[in-house]
Phi, psi and omega in degrees: 000158181286161180287354177280129178271137172209153176226190185291325177294323177293327177291319177292325172298319177289319189253338190100152179291328182297316182295320182290324176299319180291339185294340181286347180270354177283172182275200186292150180252124179228170172054039174290125181204159174257151177214105188064231172263026187241129175250128184227158183180162180262129183240123178283129183244208182279349178259163182305311184280137176293154175271141169278123190233129177231156179225116176256128185262148178221144174242312183050034177083351185238212179294141182291153176218169183218144179230117185251142177228149190212144172287001180288166179311323182288313170100318188210142175049042185271189176292331180294324175287323177299319180296320175300307182297322175298317176304315180293321174296322179290328171305317186275341168294326182288320179300317176302325180289318179299321179298342182257013177293170185281172188293344181283349171285174182272102186292323181294316180298311187292318178295321183290321180297314177298313179307314183297320189285332183257003180295136175301130183305142180096338173284151179297148180303133184288143186284150177296116184289153174252149184306335184262004182285138180222019186276111175082179178260135184291141179304322184290339176283320177298311184300316176307306183303313180307312186286321178304313182296317178294321177297317175300317180291323183291322185294318182294319178299315180293326179288325167297323178290315181299317182295322178287330179288325176298321179290318179288334185292342185289339183223123171215154186280147180200183179249145173241149183237144174226127174282109190245137174272112173272119178287334177288312186268351182057057179195167173272153179216147183264124180248138185253131178236149164286142178213176175228142181237159178273186181309325184274359179091004188277134171290124179242353176203126180255125173260212187280169181293152181222137184218021179273068180294311186300317174302320185289329177287331177282321180219112187284120177287163186295324185274007172258113177281173178295325176299316173300318188299318182301316187293309180304323177297313181298316176304317185287325179281339181272008178286151174231168186304320186283354178286343174057043179086357183260173185245120181232134178273126179202154174070197178299315181291332174294314176305316184290320178293320177302318178303315181297319175294323174292321183300331179295336182080007189229031172250125186240152169276325172200168187257017179293148187252117173290151177307134172085356182253148183276342181203183178295161183263122185278167177280140179242151177289130180231180184295165172291155182227134180293150179233158179206151178277127176231148178267108190269122173291140179252169185299329183267025169076019178258168181239154166214149174287127181229155175260111188254152177242174180229109354292169188295148181246159178291318176206157178236133189261141181279047177267179183226098009282169182288141175242153171248164180228117176254108187287335181283315180268007185046050186233155169216146179194186188268145178248096180297130179226152177263353185281149180292121180299317186309318183270344190300313182302311180301318180301311178289341177277005181296136182296152175304138184240155180268165175301333178285342181266350190294321182293332177290312177306313184299323179290317180292319179296317182298327183282316187266313190221076188287349180282341179278141182304136177268151179288155179291129185264345185039238185250018186292140189297154175286150181273164174285126178240128180253120180220075182229171173284128186283160178256120181287127182244127176240124180252121182253134179204165172250122182255130181284119180226157171301338182184171184281156183269183184298135182080003181235138176244126169278182181294338182291327177262350178292154181293133177055051186293155174283157188295329185284338186263355183296332179278354189289141175226039173245163182225141183264125179232150178243148176237130180258134181216175178226136179266110174259086177054049174098347181254124191267126172241120180303143186300327185264005181274142177262015187292139170231346174249125185239118181286146179242159172303133182108342179102358174283157177231137176262135176258124182254120173266094189293144177260084181298322178295319174297323177293320182294324176295315184294320181289333169299319178301320175294318183304317183295339177284347183113341182294138180232154179292138176235113171291130185282355177290344176274358185241133180259079173266164182286338179230159190296133176247163174296162182305318180225132168237188187239148183208168178256151178291344178214140189295325183295341180287343186290325178295325172292317177303319186286323184286328190251305188288322180298315175304321179296319176300313181293326177297331185270001179106002178291143166256115184253126174244131178244128179283156181300331185274009178286074170212157177277102183249157174282143176264129174292129181234125176285133175051218181273134180219158182216156177219144178243111183250123180285121182270181188288339180275002179096347179285167172247128177269122182262140179220145175230148179214163181226131179281122183229106183062239175269358184249149169258115182263134172300131180281322197299317174301323181288324179291324179303317185291323181289315186293330177293323186277327187229105183277002173297334187286329182245012183246015176092003187252037181298329178288346174282352185260123176293152181292329183261013174300125176290131176245137185249129177241153180230129182272173182292346171273002184064028173277130184259136183240150181223138177206159178288149183296326183291351176276340177264323189306316181300317184292322175294323174307320181271339185240013191301319181296320178295315177305315185292314188298318185287331177056231184295335180291343172300321177294337183268006176089010180302134185293142175271120184245139177228132179286158181294335177291344178262025185297352173296337174297317183296317178299324182286320176298316172310323177302336183283351177078010185228022184238141174237155190230133176237112179157199187289113183285340172310326184289316175296326175297321174300314175306311188298321182293320174303319181291326185286329178062274184290357173277010185289166179297139184270129178255150176290155181289134176306140181301326190269004178276125183262053176202153176260111185290138171285171183303320180287335178288317179297325174292329170298317179298317181305316186295312179298321182293322184293315173300323179291313184301326186263009184053039180252167171236169182193181182243119176266102189253031188294155177304156179298138182087003180267003176084047167305327182293307182298327176292320184292314187293333176295317177300318183287320178295324174299322178291326180293315188281343172277357184075013178266351184277061180285335174236167186288164167260130181256127173238126180260126181228164170298150179305323187280353180256001183299316182299315181295325175288323173303309182290321180298316184293315176302333185271321189253341179223068184290348180278346175290142177262108192258135175236121184262121177257082182213150183083174183291337183273005187293335178295338179290341187255003184301322183294344184266359178310309181293345181272353190242166183258331175228121180253132173248125177218175187236160178304318188297331186259342191302309180293335179282329180259010186307319179301316178289318182291328179286353178284350190244152170263149183234137175283321178233132172237110192243135174252115168268144186052062192292346177297352181289343177251021184296340177260102191291347186267357187287165178293325180299310180299323177290315178299320179303319182292342179271004182271146179260123178211142182288319183228147185233145175209145174243141177240131183192134173270353173225080175298338183228111178259303191246314183208166183295343177302325178290329175294320178293318181301317182293317187286331178298324173290316181282314190224077179308129174092345182300317183252026169080194177275170188293321176298313187292324179299313176306313180291320189273326188236308192284325176293309181301324182283301184295316186265324185254352177069038186274105180288336177294311177291330177293325181282324183289321181302320187288327178289327188280329185267343184301326174298335185255011191222123170253113183232116175243139180262153182289334177283356173269317189247341180242059188297336181290352180300136171293164180294151173247134179241127181254129180236123170269126186251092181285146175220139184275134174274138188224156172061226188294328177296321181290314191295319182295324173304307185292326179292320178290319188295313185295322180286322179286322176303315174298317174305314182292314184301320182292321187287320181294321179296326186274328185220010173087161192290319184297327180269003184253015186307309181298321175301313183301305187299321176295322177293319179294319176309311181288330174299311179304316180296326180295328179293323184286305178190131179305333180297340180289336181280123184293136183279351178292339181282339181086349177295310180294326177292321184290336185260345188281147177230161177063041178103017177081196196285345177287333180281344182287145169262145173261118178301317176294327175288329175291318177301318178297316180294336181273338178279316189301313178305323181291316178299311183294329179288334177283358183089009184275145185250123199243136168252137178235118182256143173214147182283340187254105173302330171293330167293325176296321180293321175294324177296313176302322178297316177296321184293319175307316182290333182267355181062039171258119181286145183205169160236161188224144179222117178235181173296341179267355179286127188266327183250101181277345187279315187295306175308319177294314178295317179306315186289311187299327185271003172082019177287328180227148188262000189221130177235119175270126186221128172285143188296327188282317190285326187237010184286345177229155166079003178252140177247105185240056186286353176290339181280142174234358183223134180234134178240122172259107185290330183218136177286154176242155177310312190272111176299329180299323179295316172308307181301321180298318179295319177299327188283357174296331180254318182268083182209177178300132185109349185273129186241008184238150173298149179242135177245133182249115180251131174247114181279116180235130176287114187296136178074005188261184179298332184291330172294321180295325180296314179304318181294321176296327181297325179295320177300310187288326175297321172303318179299313187293319181294315180299330179276316189276337183243359187057035181269098187292337182291337186260013178294135180271144182226113184257153184235165176291352183275359185302314188296318172301322181292323187290327183263014177297152177296155173285133176294158177296151179281130185301134175086350180296144179253000000 
């Protein structure tokens, strides 16, 4: 045995009482042996083969400790480890017994065997003792004395602990339940109390009421047992809206919960204590009692139906089956009934009725539920019952509206409308009703009881078959149902009315269909307003009318005398004459500038510019796209998904809307963002969401409810992954995840997603489709809830993935599909998914085309075709600096993009300081730079001159690449080109020094000596190799991660655990998906064109969880291409901010001189001789 002493108490201290308890359920322990300070053995588990289990002991000068490892799925400090330790302990207990056997045993054999078992491992074998040997103290005696002393102390401690436990066990906290009758709600309610019970579980003290059920379900308090937890879950899930936060037992679930409550022995009718009792008496299960319905008279001479039992009970609960509660006998049981339970709760919930009302109730009960007892009618007069054939009635009217409703066309939208009709904004509607002996009933109403003045009620026995035949006659005439919720009328309309699909059909309907209906017995009434009239509109007005395809047709008009003139043709003429309106120069037009318009009758109209400018700001792209067609009256059309425009038009104060008002409400709520309805955090999420993360969950759930898609564009490090997992879990727990959620990620993030899902959403069934063995898992797709694949493999596996339907299709780091022509982007568009979502911290990196690519995946057609988007948005904004379109584009995408910055929502983050470290290139490196620059500039100019800048893109990038490589290290430039060789001095490029590498090697020792943890990023993996070579020579430890790294986990763990102070990372391989908060220093060895990529890399350290200030060093070759890159980064950052945050001041404006600036010569070094 090891020199480390242990007993059962020490094992429990190492592994925990629950683990030790489980150890007794495992199989046999065999092959137990010591090797050094390690105990090993085979432990039989649930599998055919036993688990190999090892325990290593350590003392380190202090208290002994043990670390166990096992080949079982748990892996460490499991029940098999406990079983091995207990087996070893049991063995020595047995040996202690053997040493006490009588003299007839073989002492030499026993002593030799015991000595072998307790000798410290690693020591030479002990010689076989002889009976006469007396040299020294035997090891088995030493071991026995150690155990004897320890067990004596342990026994004393256990006795003290047991005595304290018995004292404390006399009283412990628990829950008590009481069935309370609420006089206010007129119902029973379950009320919960904190209580204390004695050692036998009897309630002896009841405290205040307690109601934090939701909190207990999320985190179980000590006083809530597992038995209570099941009850609390039943009470919580059994709530309904009308319970108003209280707990009411009803239906089958209520009966099951009541049964559990009684079984606890802690359910009470009241908390009164009978004489001679230590506490209140709980309710006990008793025999069934027969029940019957009685009409109970009340003090105000009204009646109500009650369910009574024999003998009488204190209350009867509306559960299924029905239960009674006898508060006097403290009993509860089932009430057998022959009545239909489905109608019984509603029947018993009837409000008290007077004797005058009893005949009406009896009449309805006879018709609907004749098996239920009728109220006593006494001598009350009989109510009036109408039981006749109804007369069908059709009422025709014209309703003044801002525009026609869905499925209806006014003359404005009808084909080739007449000039006099084009200004009409009325809609013809028909209403069907039935006349029952003078009582009019709407066709869509279910009313059978009609109150009359004076309090009397008429009971109408509807002839539903006759009504159905009459409505079929209407349908044959062409009339269709029109939900009035899509119509914004000035007066209340019935829930549903009738209309024709085309306005021109109304005259034919009146001439042909109406006489036929009258001949069939219809009564047709036409209101005086039943004509298509023009609506008077003051000044400029507009309407947005929802068409049958869900789009909104926009119209604007101006009242001229007795005519309402369409404004669009007049604006077309204005835009043709004055290009300022569509060229982004609205601010150059004074608000009070008079604008002249001319009608087709040559009437000239004049209005202030500020009357038109708000409308143009919202519709400028539509005006521009229609061009000359606008003059011909072509409609301005807005899709429902672009309803944000309608809300913006409403802000001008001159627009009215006809259509589904919920669409505009949807736009307002999307614009509001954080004001959305809060949804509960999924129970299975093993993380505490921050406030803004909970808002992100609300937002994603809202998009799902509205069948919309969006971009979660939070800054890097704000937890987009955990928000998305919460979203998927919410879908699962709501029962909507009937198909898997497919998440497409960069290859480098597969491990991170798998681990995050395992950590935060362990209930999700995750399937990873990565690596060469993924094809073996294709058949398991339908069996899992979360599927992970990569952009690199998606197009290869597209055929298999397309065979399945997905509930969610999520793109992580969605900027990976910014090029819509790639195979991955095309494969993604071919997948079937009910909801789509993009995740990215950089939705816009280089140009607006990337934004279009993401929205073309999310909301196809929302931003038009790629060609149309370039013409209407990208070119005007990027090339012409059109602030009007920039602001409009930002407004359009904002409802579908949730973007939070770290400085807004994660204010607890420590500061980030950016330091630019310029370094001068000198000597051979400087000469090489100028040589490469001159040669590349000539090459680029020749290519641009021959084929234009657009077609010279590859040549330009290659030239700029070589200049950047020279700035980093001359050795990166390939000598095969002859450039480096021609400029090298003193023995070629190997003799050249890299100024930037020298600066780095001078910085690192000082930073590391200060205790700084450093991340070093470079775009060039070859540069990282050169840096690694220099670090090896300087004996500076490091780890490295590039695209060729197969094991991404080990270097991250080594750095995070402090084994090395420096982490070399390629920008592409490690710029996203890593959490490296152990770092407090970031070095960008070379700048990259895209500032977002650099920020992502920096945010590997400056993210949630960072508790130290972060310093960012940018190494820049002074006067070189790198300084120009930094300047262009500011332009690109300005463009992204202006689109994503609507910051007009940050809008970028590029010129054609950028290329010349990039290839400008290096300035002279200050102070150079």
